[in-house]
A tleap script that builds the chain and sets N, CA, C and O, in Angstrom:
source leaprc.protein.ff14SB
mol = sequence {
  NMET SER PRO ASP ASP ILE LEU ALA PHE VAL
  GLU ARG GLU TYR SER HIE LEU VAL ALA GLU
  PRO ARG HIE ASN PRO ASP GLY TRP ALA PHE
  PHE LEU GLY ALA PRO ARG ARG GLY ALA ASP
  SER ASN ARG ILE PHE ARG ALA VAL GLN HIE
  SER GLY GLY GLY PRO THR ARG LEU LYS LEU
  ALA VAL THR SER ARG LEU LYS GLY GLU PRO
  VAL GLU ILE ASP PHE THR GLY GLY SER ALA
  ALA LEU GLN ALA LEU ILE ASP ARG GLU LEU
  GLU ARG TYR ARG ASP GLY CLEU
}
set mol.1.N position { 90.586 100.552 94.887 }
set mol.1.CA position { 91.826 100.098 94.955 }
set mol.1.C position { 92.744 99.881 93.852 }
set mol.1.O position { 92.312 99.330 92.840 }
set mol.2.N position { 93.913 100.231 93.920 }
set mol.2.CA position { 94.933 100.363 92.998 }
set mol.2.C position { 95.620 98.871 92.913 }
set mol.2.O position { 95.599 98.123 93.890 }
set mol.3.N position { 96.198 98.519 91.735 }
set mol.3.CA position { 96.889 97.196 91.877 }
set mol.3.C position { 97.865 97.274 92.889 }
set mol.3.O position { 97.985 96.251 93.564 }
set mol.4.N position { 98.640 98.287 93.184 }
set mol.4.CA position { 99.464 98.090 94.269 }
set mol.4.C position { 98.756 97.810 95.810 }
set mol.4.O position { 99.271 97.100 96.674 }
set mol.5.N position { 97.474 98.527 95.943 }
set mol.5.CA position { 96.769 98.205 97.124 }
set mol.5.C position { 96.409 96.962 97.153 }
set mol.5.O position { 96.610 96.395 98.227 }
set mol.6.N position { 95.874 96.267 96.201 }
set mol.6.CA position { 95.458 94.941 95.814 }
set mol.6.C position { 96.914 94.129 96.277 }
set mol.6.O position { 96.821 93.274 97.158 }
set mol.7.N position { 97.912 94.345 95.818 }
set mol.7.CA position { 99.062 93.466 96.199 }
set mol.7.C position { 99.213 93.718 97.748 }
set mol.7.O position { 99.401 92.700 98.414 }
set mol.8.N position { 99.170 94.681 98.291 }
set mol.8.CA position { 99.293 94.647 99.830 }
set mol.8.C position { 98.352 94.085 100.557 }
set mol.8.O position { 98.685 93.562 101.620 }
set mol.9.N position { 97.163 94.073 100.196 }
set mol.9.CA position { 95.974 93.283 100.749 }
set mol.9.C position { 96.439 91.852 100.497 }
set mol.9.O position { 96.537 91.094 101.462 }
set mol.10.N position { 96.703 91.473 99.391 }
set mol.10.CA position { 97.184 89.859 99.296 }
set mol.10.C position { 98.047 89.525 100.177 }
set mol.10.O position { 97.911 88.616 100.995 }
set mol.11.N position { 99.109 90.345 100.037 }
set mol.11.CA position { 100.523 89.982 100.816 }
set mol.11.C position { 100.064 89.757 102.471 }
set mol.11.O position { 100.542 88.882 103.192 }
set mol.12.N position { 99.056 90.728 102.875 }
set mol.12.CA position { 98.601 90.737 104.352 }
set mol.12.C position { 97.665 89.407 104.597 }
set mol.12.O position { 97.800 88.665 105.571 }
set mol.13.N position { 96.784 89.245 103.648 }
set mol.13.CA position { 95.625 88.231 103.933 }
set mol.13.C position { 95.794 86.759 103.385 }
set mol.13.O position { 95.171 85.829 103.897 }
set mol.14.N position { 96.620 86.590 102.373 }
set mol.14.CA position { 96.731 85.419 101.509 }
set mol.14.C position { 98.246 85.162 101.344 }
set mol.14.O position { 98.828 85.214 100.261 }
set mol.15.N position { 98.767 84.906 102.418 }
set mol.15.CA position { 100.203 84.457 102.294 }
set mol.15.C position { 100.632 83.456 101.266 }
set mol.15.O position { 101.795 83.417 100.864 }
set mol.16.N position { 99.857 82.785 100.912 }
set mol.16.CA position { 99.966 81.450 100.232 }
set mol.16.C position { 100.077 81.779 98.644 }
set mol.16.O position { 100.562 80.994 97.830 }
set mol.17.N position { 99.559 83.046 98.334 }
set mol.17.CA position { 99.327 83.712 96.960 }
set mol.17.C position { 100.817 84.006 96.619 }
set mol.17.O position { 101.608 84.264 97.526 }
set mol.18.N position { 101.204 83.969 95.316 }
set mol.18.CA position { 102.616 84.542 95.058 }
set mol.18.C position { 102.028 85.331 93.733 }
set mol.18.O position { 101.330 84.922 92.805 }
set mol.19.N position { 102.708 86.895 94.083 }
set mol.19.CA position { 102.524 87.823 93.137 }
set mol.19.C position { 103.548 88.058 91.902 }
set mol.19.O position { 104.746 88.073 92.184 }
set mol.20.N position { 103.330 88.162 91.146 }
set mol.20.CA position { 104.339 88.348 90.009 }
set mol.20.C position { 104.014 89.700 89.111 }
set mol.20.O position { 102.939 89.839 88.526 }
set mol.21.N position { 104.888 90.505 89.083 }
set mol.21.CA position { 104.651 91.720 88.387 }
set mol.21.C position { 104.258 91.713 86.833 }
set mol.21.O position { 104.731 90.827 86.120 }
set mol.22.N position { 103.437 92.643 86.317 }
set mol.22.CA position { 102.551 92.384 84.947 }
set mol.22.C position { 103.043 93.952 84.328 }
set mol.22.O position { 102.936 94.932 85.065 }
set mol.23.N position { 103.525 94.077 83.072 }
set mol.23.CA position { 103.613 95.134 82.581 }
set mol.23.C position { 102.734 95.288 81.431 }
set mol.23.O position { 102.317 94.238 80.941 }
set mol.24.N position { 102.335 96.490 80.851 }
set mol.24.CA position { 101.372 96.734 79.880 }
set mol.24.C position { 100.422 95.986 79.664 }
set mol.24.O position { 100.513 95.051 78.869 }
set mol.25.N position { 99.480 96.224 80.244 }
set mol.25.CA position { 99.414 97.218 81.435 }
set mol.25.C position { 99.986 96.770 82.819 }
set mol.25.O position { 100.137 95.569 83.042 }
set mol.26.N position { 100.306 97.713 83.751 }
set mol.26.CA position { 101.176 97.383 84.734 }
set mol.26.C position { 99.963 96.981 85.822 }
set mol.26.O position { 98.791 97.355 85.875 }
set mol.27.N position { 100.703 96.098 86.634 }
set mol.27.CA position { 99.954 95.432 87.603 }
set mol.27.C position { 100.450 94.250 88.202 }
set mol.27.O position { 101.666 94.088 88.307 }
set mol.28.N position { 99.528 93.290 88.661 }
set mol.28.CA position { 100.197 92.017 89.352 }
set mol.28.C position { 99.424 90.721 88.904 }
set mol.28.O position { 98.217 90.757 88.665 }
set mol.29.N position { 100.086 89.714 88.815 }
set mol.29.CA position { 99.420 88.326 88.410 }
set mol.29.C position { 99.385 87.684 89.689 }
set mol.29.O position { 100.465 87.689 90.280 }
set mol.30.N position { 98.333 87.080 90.324 }
set mol.30.CA position { 98.760 86.330 91.607 }
set mol.30.C position { 98.409 84.766 91.432 }
set mol.30.O position { 97.332 84.319 91.038 }
set mol.31.N position { 99.428 84.110 91.770 }
set mol.31.CA position { 99.174 82.501 91.644 }
set mol.31.C position { 99.282 81.789 92.950 }
set mol.31.O position { 99.933 82.244 93.891 }
set mol.32.N position { 98.491 80.420 92.994 }
set mol.32.CA position { 98.736 79.783 94.133 }
set mol.32.C position { 99.917 78.954 94.095 }
set mol.32.O position { 99.903 77.970 93.355 }
set mol.33.N position { 100.794 79.179 94.692 }
set mol.33.CA position { 102.323 78.591 94.569 }
set mol.33.C position { 103.060 79.200 93.701 }
set mol.33.O position { 102.816 80.364 93.381 }
set mol.34.N position { 104.216 78.408 93.113 }
set mol.34.CA position { 105.169 78.820 92.312 }
set mol.34.C position { 104.216 79.158 90.859 }
set mol.34.O position { 103.267 78.433 90.561 }
set mol.35.N position { 104.524 80.079 90.216 }
set mol.35.CA position { 103.566 80.168 88.972 }
set mol.35.C position { 103.852 79.329 87.928 }
set mol.35.O position { 104.989 78.962 87.632 }
set mol.36.N position { 102.690 78.973 87.279 }
set mol.36.CA position { 102.739 78.030 86.019 }
set mol.36.C position { 101.907 78.419 85.375 }
set mol.36.O position { 100.954 79.067 85.808 }
set mol.37.N position { 102.106 78.074 84.086 }
set mol.37.CA position { 101.479 78.873 82.969 }
set mol.37.C position { 100.958 77.544 81.894 }
set mol.37.O position { 101.272 76.379 82.138 }
set mol.38.N position { 100.195 77.908 80.795 }
set mol.38.CA position { 99.770 77.081 80.086 }
set mol.38.C position { 98.481 76.096 80.532 }
set mol.38.O position { 97.757 76.469 81.455 }
set mol.39.N position { 98.293 75.179 80.034 }
set mol.39.CA position { 97.147 74.279 80.231 }
set mol.39.C position { 96.905 73.888 82.066 }
set mol.39.O position { 95.840 73.575 82.599 }
set mol.40.N position { 97.934 73.999 82.568 }
set mol.40.CA position { 98.030 73.515 84.169 }
set mol.40.C position { 98.236 74.847 84.745 }
set mol.40.O position { 98.969 74.755 85.729 }
set mol.41.N position { 97.870 76.043 84.508 }
set mol.41.CA position { 98.074 77.214 84.967 }
set mol.41.C position { 97.490 77.254 86.497 }
set mol.41.O position { 96.479 76.658 86.871 }
set mol.42.N position { 98.318 78.065 87.289 }
set mol.42.CA position { 97.842 78.173 88.798 }
set mol.42.C position { 97.482 79.534 89.195 }
set mol.42.O position { 97.382 79.865 90.376 }
set mol.43.N position { 97.224 80.575 87.890 }
set mol.43.CA position { 96.973 81.670 88.346 }
set mol.43.C position { 95.586 82.035 88.836 }
set mol.43.O position { 94.659 81.413 88.318 }
set mol.44.N position { 95.356 82.766 89.570 }
set mol.44.CA position { 93.815 82.648 90.279 }
set mol.44.C position { 93.343 84.200 89.988 }
set mol.44.O position { 92.140 84.457 90.047 }
set mol.45.N position { 94.093 85.013 89.740 }
set mol.45.CA position { 93.749 86.305 89.236 }
set mol.45.C position { 94.750 87.391 88.937 }
set mol.45.O position { 95.814 87.329 89.554 }
set mol.46.N position { 94.559 88.428 88.036 }
set mol.46.CA position { 95.272 89.382 88.080 }
set mol.46.C position { 94.728 91.012 88.062 }
set mol.46.O position { 93.588 91.318 87.711 }
set mol.47.N position { 95.518 91.758 88.401 }
set mol.47.CA position { 94.807 93.269 88.893 }
set mol.47.C position { 95.853 94.061 87.881 }
set mol.47.O position { 97.081 93.992 87.839 }
set mol.48.N position { 95.142 94.657 87.266 }
set mol.48.CA position { 95.831 95.941 86.328 }
set mol.48.C position { 95.215 97.207 86.073 }
set mol.48.O position { 94.002 97.398 85.989 }
set mol.49.N position { 96.326 98.253 85.926 }
set mol.49.CA position { 95.657 99.512 85.878 }
set mol.49.C position { 94.798 99.729 84.420 }
set mol.49.O position { 95.337 99.429 83.354 }
set mol.50.N position { 93.563 100.218 84.465 }
set mol.50.CA position { 92.745 100.098 83.526 }
set mol.50.C position { 93.229 101.495 82.565 }
set mol.50.O position { 93.539 102.587 83.041 }
set mol.51.N position { 93.199 101.148 81.139 }
set mol.51.CA position { 93.744 101.976 80.434 }
set mol.51.C position { 92.946 103.132 80.506 }
set mol.51.O position { 91.738 102.901 80.563 }
set mol.52.N position { 93.329 104.459 80.521 }
set mol.52.CA position { 92.625 105.916 80.493 }
set mol.52.C position { 92.526 106.185 82.024 }
set mol.52.O position { 91.940 107.251 82.216 }
set mol.53.N position { 92.861 105.639 83.044 }
set mol.53.CA position { 92.977 105.840 84.246 }
set mol.53.C position { 91.550 105.537 85.233 }
set mol.53.O position { 91.204 106.059 86.293 }
set mol.54.N position { 90.967 104.571 84.476 }
set mol.54.CA position { 89.470 104.385 85.190 }
set mol.54.C position { 90.027 103.191 86.404 }
set mol.54.O position { 91.206 102.984 86.687 }
set mol.55.N position { 88.915 102.555 86.958 }
set mol.55.CA position { 89.081 101.587 87.993 }
set mol.55.C position { 90.141 100.438 87.640 }
set mol.55.O position { 90.425 100.056 86.505 }
set mol.56.N position { 90.668 99.965 88.854 }
set mol.56.CA position { 91.567 98.592 88.333 }
set mol.56.C position { 90.697 97.673 87.813 }
set mol.56.O position { 89.576 97.484 88.287 }
set mol.57.N position { 91.260 96.932 86.614 }
set mol.57.CA position { 90.756 95.933 86.051 }
set mol.57.C position { 91.367 94.345 86.643 }
set mol.57.O position { 92.513 93.897 86.683 }
set mol.58.N position { 90.048 93.763 87.061 }
set mol.58.CA position { 90.375 92.238 87.384 }
set mol.58.C position { 90.188 91.308 86.423 }
set mol.58.O position { 89.197 91.352 85.693 }
set mol.59.N position { 90.972 90.514 86.336 }
set mol.59.CA position { 90.798 89.315 85.393 }
set mol.59.C position { 90.762 88.014 86.460 }
set mol.59.O position { 91.671 87.524 87.130 }
set mol.60.N position { 89.527 87.703 86.358 }
set mol.60.CA position { 89.385 86.326 87.216 }
set mol.60.C position { 89.807 85.054 86.387 }
set mol.60.O position { 89.095 84.522 85.535 }
set mol.61.N position { 90.988 84.671 86.735 }
set mol.61.CA position { 91.538 83.583 85.847 }
set mol.61.C position { 90.962 82.280 86.077 }
set mol.61.O position { 90.794 81.673 85.019 }
set mol.62.N position { 90.668 81.762 86.925 }
set mol.62.CA position { 89.832 80.487 87.199 }
set mol.62.C position { 88.715 80.375 86.170 }
set mol.62.O position { 88.592 79.622 85.204 }
set mol.63.N position { 87.735 81.592 86.778 }
set mol.63.CA position { 86.210 81.504 86.254 }
set mol.63.C position { 86.516 81.673 84.455 }
set mol.63.O position { 85.827 81.195 83.554 }
set mol.64.N position { 87.608 82.398 84.342 }
set mol.64.CA position { 87.846 82.549 82.758 }
set mol.64.C position { 87.995 81.263 81.907 }
set mol.64.O position { 87.522 80.968 80.809 }
set mol.65.N position { 88.964 80.458 82.933 }
set mol.65.CA position { 89.341 79.079 82.459 }
set mol.65.C position { 88.069 78.064 82.325 }
set mol.65.O position { 88.005 77.324 81.343 }
set mol.66.N position { 87.163 78.046 83.227 }
set mol.66.CA position { 86.207 77.549 83.473 }
set mol.66.C position { 85.221 77.773 82.237 }
set mol.66.O position { 84.885 76.848 81.497 }
set mol.67.N position { 84.773 79.144 82.081 }
set mol.67.CA position { 83.990 79.339 81.013 }
set mol.67.C position { 84.678 79.162 79.616 }
set mol.67.O position { 83.912 79.086 78.655 }
set mol.68.N position { 85.961 79.091 79.390 }
set mol.68.CA position { 86.379 79.091 78.063 }
set mol.68.C position { 86.383 80.479 77.429 }
set mol.68.O position { 86.527 80.580 76.211 }
set mol.69.N position { 86.223 81.605 78.243 }
set mol.69.CA position { 86.401 83.008 77.622 }
set mol.69.C position { 86.670 84.130 78.720 }
set mol.69.O position { 86.240 84.070 79.872 }
set mol.70.N position { 87.427 85.140 78.210 }
set mol.70.CA position { 87.851 86.190 79.605 }
set mol.70.C position { 86.768 86.541 80.223 }
set mol.70.O position { 85.726 86.658 79.579 }
set mol.71.N position { 86.805 86.775 81.577 }
set mol.71.CA position { 86.074 87.357 82.487 }
set mol.71.C position { 86.760 88.276 83.237 }
set mol.71.O position { 87.503 87.932 84.157 }
set mol.72.N position { 86.539 89.632 82.863 }
set mol.72.CA position { 87.148 90.809 83.448 }
set mol.72.C position { 86.179 91.881 84.019 }
set mol.72.O position { 85.115 92.150 83.461 }
set mol.73.N position { 86.614 92.489 85.183 }
set mol.73.CA position { 85.854 93.541 85.516 }
set mol.73.C position { 86.254 94.599 86.000 }
set mol.73.O position { 87.381 94.419 86.461 }
set mol.74.N position { 85.851 95.789 86.157 }
set mol.74.CA position { 86.245 96.971 86.683 }
set mol.74.C position { 86.030 96.931 88.191 }
set mol.74.O position { 84.920 96.809 88.709 }
set mol.75.N position { 87.047 97.030 88.779 }
set mol.75.CA position { 86.772 96.730 90.266 }
set mol.75.C position { 86.876 98.148 91.082 }
set mol.75.O position { 87.842 98.910 91.069 }
set mol.76.N position { 85.615 98.317 91.813 }
set mol.76.CA position { 85.618 99.469 92.779 }
set mol.76.C position { 85.446 99.417 94.040 }
set mol.76.O position { 85.264 100.365 94.803 }
set mol.77.N position { 85.507 98.176 94.308 }
set mol.77.CA position { 85.294 97.937 96.061 }
set mol.77.C position { 86.224 98.097 96.755 }
set mol.77.O position { 87.272 98.664 96.447 }
set mol.78.N position { 85.867 97.480 98.050 }
set mol.78.CA position { 86.954 97.501 99.237 }
set mol.78.C position { 87.451 96.143 99.351 }
set mol.78.O position { 87.255 95.234 98.544 }
set mol.79.N position { 88.208 96.086 100.587 }
set mol.79.CA position { 88.623 94.777 101.062 }
set mol.79.C position { 87.819 93.593 101.108 }
set mol.79.O position { 88.104 92.427 100.835 }
set mol.80.N position { 86.628 94.185 101.558 }
set mol.80.CA position { 85.680 93.073 101.774 }
set mol.80.C position { 85.090 92.378 100.304 }
set mol.80.O position { 84.995 91.154 100.207 }
set mol.81.N position { 84.807 93.054 99.474 }
set mol.81.CA position { 84.761 92.810 98.200 }
set mol.81.C position { 85.920 91.919 97.412 }
set mol.81.O position { 85.763 90.970 96.644 }
set mol.82.N position { 86.978 92.473 97.811 }
set mol.82.CA position { 87.995 91.664 97.053 }
set mol.82.C position { 88.296 90.274 97.770 }
set mol.82.O position { 88.728 89.248 97.244 }
set mol.83.N position { 87.930 90.517 99.221 }
set mol.83.CA position { 88.232 89.116 99.772 }
set mol.83.C position { 87.254 88.068 99.262 }
set mol.83.O position { 87.661 86.909 99.192 }
set mol.84.N position { 85.962 88.363 98.886 }
set mol.84.CA position { 84.904 87.695 98.448 }
set mol.84.C position { 85.326 87.032 97.267 }
set mol.84.O position { 85.149 85.817 97.173 }
set mol.85.N position { 86.038 87.888 96.055 }
set mol.85.CA position { 86.241 87.546 94.825 }
set mol.85.C position { 87.514 86.284 95.117 }
set mol.85.O position { 87.515 85.080 94.859 }
set mol.86.N position { 88.315 86.978 95.620 }
set mol.86.CA position { 89.585 85.877 95.954 }
set mol.86.C position { 89.036 84.614 96.355 }
set mol.86.O position { 89.347 83.640 95.669 }
set mol.87.N position { 88.276 84.449 97.339 }
set mol.87.CA position { 87.899 83.405 98.124 }
set mol.87.C position { 87.045 82.457 96.874 }
set mol.87.O position { 87.221 81.246 96.741 }
set mol.88.N position { 86.243 83.159 96.143 }
set mol.88.CA position { 85.524 82.484 95.282 }
set mol.88.C position { 86.310 81.643 94.124 }
set mol.88.O position { 86.106 80.486 93.758 }
set mol.89.N position { 87.275 82.591 93.660 }
set mol.89.CA position { 87.918 82.175 92.721 }
set mol.89.C position { 88.900 80.860 93.044 }
set mol.89.O position { 89.099 79.945 92.246 }
set mol.90.N position { 89.572 80.982 94.626 }
set mol.90.CA position { 90.216 79.755 95.049 }
set mol.90.C position { 89.378 78.530 95.354 }
set mol.90.O position { 89.894 77.413 95.390 }
set mol.91.N position { 88.090 78.731 95.573 }
set mol.91.CA position { 87.205 77.630 95.641 }
set mol.91.C position { 86.874 76.946 94.487 }
set mol.91.O position { 86.585 75.756 94.365 }
set mol.92.N position { 86.954 77.933 93.540 }
set mol.92.CA position { 86.490 77.315 92.050 }
set mol.92.C position { 87.753 76.481 91.480 }
set mol.92.O position { 87.660 75.425 90.854 }
set mol.93.N position { 88.899 77.125 91.800 }
set mol.93.CA position { 90.015 76.363 91.480 }
set mol.93.C position { 90.203 75.156 92.461 }
set mol.93.O position { 90.562 74.187 91.793 }
set mol.94.N position { 90.127 74.929 93.421 }
set mol.94.CA position { 90.055 73.636 94.192 }
set mol.94.C position { 89.047 72.639 93.745 }
set mol.94.O position { 89.228 71.424 93.822 }
set mol.95.N position { 87.895 73.249 93.239 }
set mol.95.CA position { 86.776 72.280 93.138 }
set mol.95.C position { 86.790 72.107 91.549 }
set mol.95.O position { 86.163 71.145 91.106 }
set mol.96.N position { 87.358 72.833 90.777 }
set mol.96.CA position { 87.086 72.402 89.268 }
set mol.96.C position { 88.371 72.438 88.351 }
set mol.96.O position { 88.351 72.359 87.123 }
set mol.97.N position { 89.385 72.557 89.069 }
set mol.97.CA position { 90.648 72.220 87.922 }
set mol.97.C position { 91.466 71.247 88.308 }
set mol.97.O position { 92.405 70.908 87.588 }
savepdb mol mol.pdb
quit
């Protein structure tokens, strides 16, 4: 799935998430409500184009904050895999932050 495919999925399935465009690399950041940054960030994840044309890179923002280090994956799954990742990040956000 491309970052734009992920945007379309999120808009369809997670209307409470707010998308914000990203540049360099291009893609989207997804927030739970109006975007907040810094120590009380509500970013759930971001999806960006992989440099070199590879699979879409997902940064799992909640997991990254909980671990204290960046957690990024190359995403090659479909809608079901994406839904599982988003649901897990939302659960961690609600439980841990």
